[in-house]
C-alpha positions in Angstrom: 15.7 2.1 -9.0 16.6 5.8 -8.5 16.2 7.3 -5.1 13.6 9.9 -4.3 14.7 13.5 -4.7 13.0 16.2 -2.7 12.4 19.3 -4.9 12.0 22.9 -4.0 8.3 23.9 -4.0 8.9 26.8 -6.4 10.7 24.6 -9.0 8.0 21.9 -9.1 4.7 23.4 -8.1 4.4 24.9 -11.6 4.5 21.3 -13.0 2.0 19.9 -10.5 -1.6 19.9 -11.6 -2.8 18.9 -8.1 -2.0 21.4 -5.3 -0.7 20.4 -1.9 -4.1 21.0 -0.2 -6.0 18.7 -2.6 -3.2 16.1 -2.3 -3.6 16.2 1.5 -7.3 15.4 1.2 -6.6 12.5 -1.1 -3.9 11.1 1.2 -6.1 11.4 4.3 -8.9 9.5 2.5 -6.4 6.7 1.7 -5.2 6.6 5.3 -7.0 8.7 7.9 -4.9 10.2 10.6 -2.7 13.2 11.3 -0.1 14.4 8.7 3.3 14.8 10.4 5.4 15.4 7.4 4.8 16.4 3.8 6.9 17.1 0.7 6.9 17.4 -3.0 9.4 15.0 -4.6 10.6 13.4 -7.8 10.4 9.7 -7.6 9.9 6.9 -10.2 6.3 5.8 -10.9 3.3 7.7 -12.1 4.2 11.1 -13.6 7.5 11.1 -11.6 6.4 14.0 -9.4 4.5 13.2 -6.2 3.5 14.5 -2.9 4.7 12.3 0.0 2.9 12.4 3.3 3.7 10.7 6.6 0.4 10.1 8.4 0.1 8.8 11.9 -2.9 7.1 13.5 -3.4 5.3 16.8 -1.9 2.2 15.4 1.0 3.2 13.1 2.7 5.7 10.8 2.2 5.3 7.0 3.7 7.0 4.0 1.2 7.9 1.4 2.3 9.0 -2.1 0.0 11.0 -4.3 0.8 11.7 -8.0 1.1 15.5 -8.4 -0.3 15.4 -11.9 -3.2 12.9 -11.7 -4.0 12.8 -8.0 -3.7 8.9 -8.0 -2.5 7.2 -4.8 0.8 5.7 -5.8 2.0 4.3 -2.5 0.7 3.4 0.9 3.4 1.9 2.9 3.8 1.1 6.6 6.5 2.7 8.8 8.9 -0.2 8.3 8.5 0.1 4.5 6.1 -2.8 4.1 4.1 -1.8 1.1 0.4 -2.2 1.7 -0.8 -0.9 -1.7 0.9 0.2 -4.8 -0.5 1.5 -8.1 1.4 2.3 -11.3 
């Protein structure tokens, strides 16, 4: 598996059909809380371009990945990397 690669917003936003604001809304519906980190990155799965959000709640921090082309939630993993939910 290839590692995730953060991309510059200018280089990738043109390829993203979902904007960061819309992706935030999708991520917060999947895991309500406060976003403490966000980035647009290339990572295997889905279209290959995704927004990644670290979201904290009273209980834990989770990483939520949202496909930048389709808006599909691709990943919802706990802080220790335990995958809670994964979609192709």
